[in-house]
C-alpha positions in Angstrom: 256.9 50.1 155.5 256.0 53.5 154.1 257.5 56.7 155.3 255.1 59.2 156.7 257.7 61.8 157.4 260.6 62.9 155.3 261.7 60.1 153.0 265.1 58.5 153.3 268.1 59.7 151.3 268.0 56.4 149.3 264.5 57.1 147.9 265.5 60.7 147.2 268.5 59.5 145.2 266.3 57.1 143.3 263.8 59.8 142.5 266.6 62.2 141.4 268.2 59.4 139.3 264.8 58.6 137.7 264.2 62.3 137.1 267.6 62.6 135.5 267.0 59.6 133.2 263.6 61.0 132.3 265.2 64.4 131.4 267.9 62.7 129.3 265.2 60.6 127.6 263.2 63.7 127.0 266.2 65.6 125.6 267.0 62.7 123.2 263.3 62.5 122.2 263.3 66.3 121.5 266.5 66.1 119.5 265.0 63.3 117.4 261.8 65.3 116.9 264.0 68.3 115.9 265.8 66.2 113.3 262.5 64.9 111.9 261.1 68.4 111.9 264.2 69.7 110.1 264.0 66.9 107.5 260.4 67.7 106.9 261.2 71.4 106.6 264.0 70.7 104.1 261.7 68.4 102.1 258.9 71.0 102.0 261.4 73.6 100.9 262.7 71.4 98.1 259.2 70.8 97.0 258.5 74.6 96.9 261.7 75.1 94.8 260.7 72.3 92.4 257.2 73.8 92.0 258.7 77.3 91.4 261.0 75.9 88.8 258.1 74.0 87.2 256.1 77.3 87.1 259.1 79.1 85.5 259.4 76.4 82.8 255.7 76.4 82.1 255.7 80.3 81.9 258.6 80.1 79.4 256.6 77.6 77.3 253.6 80.0 77.3 255.9 82.9 76.2 257.8 80.8 73.6 254.9 78.8 72.1 251.4 79.2 73.3 251.0 83.0 73.4 252.5 83.6 69.9 250.3 80.7 68.5 247.1 82.3 69.9 248.2 85.7 68.7 248.7 84.4 65.2 245.4 82.7 65.3 243.7 85.9 66.2 245.5 87.8 63.4 244.5 85.1 60.9 240.9 85.2 62.0 240.8 89.1 61.7 242.4 88.9 58.3 239.9 86.3 57.2 237.0 88.4 58.5 238.3 91.5 56.8 238.7 89.6 53.6 235.1 88.4 53.8 236.0 84.7 54.3 235.7 84.6 58.1 232.9 85.2 60.6 232.7 87.5 63.5 232.2 84.7 66.1 235.4 83.0 64.9 237.3 86.3 65.4 235.8 86.7 68.9 236.6 83.0 69.8 240.2 83.5 68.7 240.5 86.6 70.7 238.9 85.0 73.7 241.4 82.1 73.5 244.3 84.5 73.3 243.1 86.4 76.4 242.5 83.1 78.3 246.0 82.0 77.4 247.5 85.3 78.6 245.5 85.1 81.8 246.7 81.6 82.4 250.2 82.8 82.0 249.6 85.5 84.6 248.1 83.0 87.0 251.2 80.9 86.7 253.3 84.0 87.3 251.3 84.8 90.4 251.7 81.3 91.8 255.4 81.3 91.1 255.7 84.7 92.9 253.9 83.3 95.9 256.3 80.4 96.0 259.2 82.7 95.5 258.1 84.8 98.5 258.0 81.7 100.7 261.5 80.7 99.6 262.8 84.3 99.9 261.7 84.6 103.5 263.1 81.3 104.6 266.5 83.1 105.0 266.4 86.1 107.3 267.5 89.4 105.7 270.7 89.8 107.7 271.9 86.4 106.6 270.9 87.1 103.0 273.0 90.3 102.9 275.9 88.5 104.6 275.8 85.8 101.9 275.7 88.2 99.0 278.3 90.6 100.4 280.8 87.8 101.1 283.5 87.6 98.4 283.7 84.5 96.4 286.9 82.6 97.0 289.0 81.6 94.0 290.3 78.0 93.5 293.8 79.2 94.6 292.4 80.7 97.8 290.5 77.5 98.6 293.7 75.5 98.5 
């Protein structure tokens, strides 16, 4: 028997109960998705930080080894050319390699700056200032 008019209180209770369980299930599902989303966000942030550190290490290697090496090669090629033992194309090639190395270093710096901007804006400004203004507790204060 179906009810053509207003339904009975029993069927209303069942609908309310079912709706309540659906809402609870939905909330649990959303919490689970939030946790997964948070984990993904943390993993992505760690990846950005690792990439930024890698760019910093590579830039330091350029500054420490590669740029001085190409600069010395250019100086040696110029000295050989002035002394009559080198050719102009070898000087130009050495200088081109030095410029390419410096440009590659700048490209690394640009990419690192982009990653740093992403990392910097993960924390809102008001939280950032609150973290830097907070005094650091000593070991005695922590006890």
